[in-house]
C-alpha positions as CSV (number, residue, x, y, z in Angstrom):
1,M,18.2,-69.3,-12.7
2,H,21.4,-67.9,-11.3
3,Y,19.6,-64.9,-9.8
4,F,16.6,-66.8,-8.5
5,P,16.1,-68.2,-5.0
6,K,16.2,-71.8,-6.3
7,K,16.4,-73.8,-9.5
8,L,13.3,-75.4,-10.7
9,D,13.1,-79.2,-10.5
10,A,11.8,-81.1,-13.5
11,T,8.1,-81.0,-12.4
12,E,8.3,-77.2,-11.7
13,A,10.0,-76.6,-15.0
14,T,7.3,-78.5,-16.9
15,A,4.6,-76.6,-15.1
16,F,6.3,-73.3,-15.9
17,L,6.6,-74.2,-19.6
18,E,2.9,-75.2,-19.6
19,R,2.0,-71.8,-18.1
20,I,4.0,-70.1,-20.8
21,R,2.3,-72.1,-23.5
22,S,-1.1,-71.6,-22.0
23,T,-0.6,-67.8,-21.7
24,I,0.5,-67.5,-25.3
25,E,-2.5,-69.6,-26.4
26,T,-4.9,-67.4,-24.3
27,R,-3.4,-63.9,-24.8
28,G,-1.5,-64.3,-28.1
29,W,1.7,-63.2,-26.4
30,G,3.9,-64.0,-23.5
31,L,7.4,-65.3,-23.0
32,F,8.7,-66.3,-26.4
33,A,11.3,-68.9,-27.2
34,V,14.6,-67.5,-28.5
35,E,16.7,-69.5,-31.0
36,L,19.9,-68.8,-32.9
37,K,19.1,-67.7,-36.4
38,A,22.0,-69.7,-37.9
39,T,21.2,-73.1,-36.2
40,G,17.7,-72.9,-34.7
41,E,19.1,-73.9,-31.4
42,F,16.9,-72.9,-28.4
43,I,18.8,-70.5,-26.1
44,G,16.1,-69.3,-23.7
45,F,13.2,-66.9,-23.8
46,I,12.4,-63.2,-23.9
47,G,8.9,-61.7,-23.7
48,L,6.2,-60.3,-21.6
49,N,4.7,-61.7,-18.5
50,V,1.7,-60.6,-16.3
51,H,2.0,-61.2,-12.6
52,P,-1.0,-61.9,-10.3
53,P,-2.3,-58.8,-8.5
54,E,-1.4,-60.2,-5.1
55,L,2.3,-59.7,-5.9
56,K,1.6,-55.9,-5.7
57,I,4.8,-55.4,-7.8
58,A,3.4,-55.2,-11.3
59,D,0.8,-52.8,-12.5
60,A,1.8,-53.5,-16.1
61,P,3.3,-56.3,-18.2
62,E,6.8,-57.2,-17.3
63,I,9.5,-57.6,-20.0
64,G,11.8,-60.3,-19.0
65,W,14.5,-62.7,-20.3
66,R,16.2,-65.9,-19.3
67,L,19.0,-67.2,-21.5
68,L,21.3,-70.1,-21.1
69,P,24.5,-68.9,-19.5
70,Q,26.7,-69.6,-22.5
71,Y,24.7,-66.9,-24.4
72,W,25.0,-64.2,-21.7
73,H,27.0,-61.0,-22.5
74,Q,26.6,-61.4,-26.3
75,G,23.8,-58.9,-26.9
76,Y,21.0,-61.4,-27.3
77,A,18.9,-60.2,-24.3
78,T,19.2,-56.6,-25.4
79,E,18.4,-57.4,-29.1
80,G,15.4,-59.5,-28.1
81,A,14.2,-57.1,-25.4
82,K,14.2,-54.2,-27.9
83,A,12.0,-56.2,-30.3
84,V,9.6,-57.2,-27.4
85,L,9.4,-53.6,-26.3
86,K,8.6,-52.5,-29.8
87,Y,5.9,-55.2,-30.0
88,A,4.5,-54.2,-26.6
89,F,4.1,-50.6,-27.5
90,R,3.4,-50.6,-31.2
91,T,1.4,-53.8,-31.7
92,L,-0.2,-54.5,-28.3
93,R,-0.3,-50.8,-27.5
94,V,0.2,-51.3,-23.8
95,E,0.5,-48.1,-21.8
96,K,3.5,-49.2,-19.7
97,V,6.1,-52.0,-19.4
98,I,8.0,-52.8,-16.3
99,S,11.1,-54.9,-15.5
100,F,12.6,-55.9,-12.2
101,T,15.4,-58.1,-10.9
102,A,17.4,-58.7,-7.8
103,C,19.8,-55.8,-7.0
104,I,22.8,-58.1,-7.4
105,N,21.7,-59.0,-11.0
106,T,23.7,-56.3,-12.7
107,P,23.7,-58.0,-16.1
108,S,19.9,-57.8,-16.3
109,E,19.9,-54.3,-14.9
110,R,22.3,-53.3,-17.7
111,V,19.8,-54.8,-20.3
112,M,17.1,-52.6,-18.7
113,Q,19.3,-49.6,-19.1
114,N,20.3,-50.5,-22.7
115,I,16.7,-50.7,-23.8
116,D,16.1,-47.3,-22.2
117,L,13.9,-48.3,-19.3
118,E,14.0,-45.8,-16.4
119,K,14.8,-46.9,-12.8
120,V,11.8,-46.0,-10.6
121,G,12.8,-47.6,-7.3
122,E,13.7,-50.6,-5.3
123,F,11.6,-53.0,-3.3
124,D,11.7,-56.2,-1.3
125,H,10.3,-59.1,-3.4
126,P,7.3,-60.4,-1.5
127,L,8.0,-64.1,-2.4
128,V,11.7,-64.0,-1.3
129,P,12.6,-64.3,2.4
130,A,13.6,-60.9,3.9
131,D,17.1,-62.2,4.9
132,H,17.9,-63.7,1.4
133,I,20.5,-62.0,-0.7
134,L,18.0,-61.9,-3.6
135,C,15.2,-60.2,-1.6
136,R,16.0,-56.6,-2.6
137,H,15.0,-55.8,-6.2
138,V,15.3,-52.9,-8.6
139,L,12.3,-51.7,-10.6
140,Y,12.4,-50.2,-14.1
141,E,9.7,-49.0,-16.4
142,K,8.9,-47.3,-19.7
143,Q,5.7,-45.5,-20.5
144,R,4.3,-45.9,-24.0
145,S,4.1,-42.1,-24.4
146,D,7.9,-41.9,-23.8
147,Y,8.7,-44.8,-26.2
148,L,8.5,-42.9,-29.4
149,H,11.5,-40.8,-28.3
150,I,13.8,-43.9,-28.2
151,P,16.3,-43.8,-31.1
152,F,16.0,-47.5,-31.9
153,C,12.2,-47.8,-32.1
């Protein structure tokens, strides 16, 4: 939650996890738990999320990740995001995937670049105060029609 306006308290975290579980139960996909192959230890989640239309950010599922800090900069987000991108385009056959983060979150922006998403702009996040350091966001996307040209797919 380093690049979020505030950390979730226990009640908010429980509600967030319930929304993830409910979304997967309803849609069959969502934000999936990530665990280390060797130990089965939970290290975060990577997957797809759909935002409510009133956010006016997302016109497609968002690919996102949140890993425990001790697992940052080890390639887990990139590896998992590539698998989710493949799943989104080949299995779910979505037309477009987006991803966004605060402009100062350069590690996540690098993941977006590493999975071959294209930067399409910047915007002020409607749920973050205008004077907050995390207000300005970058927006990346990938069209399904362009996906087949990615070397790792």
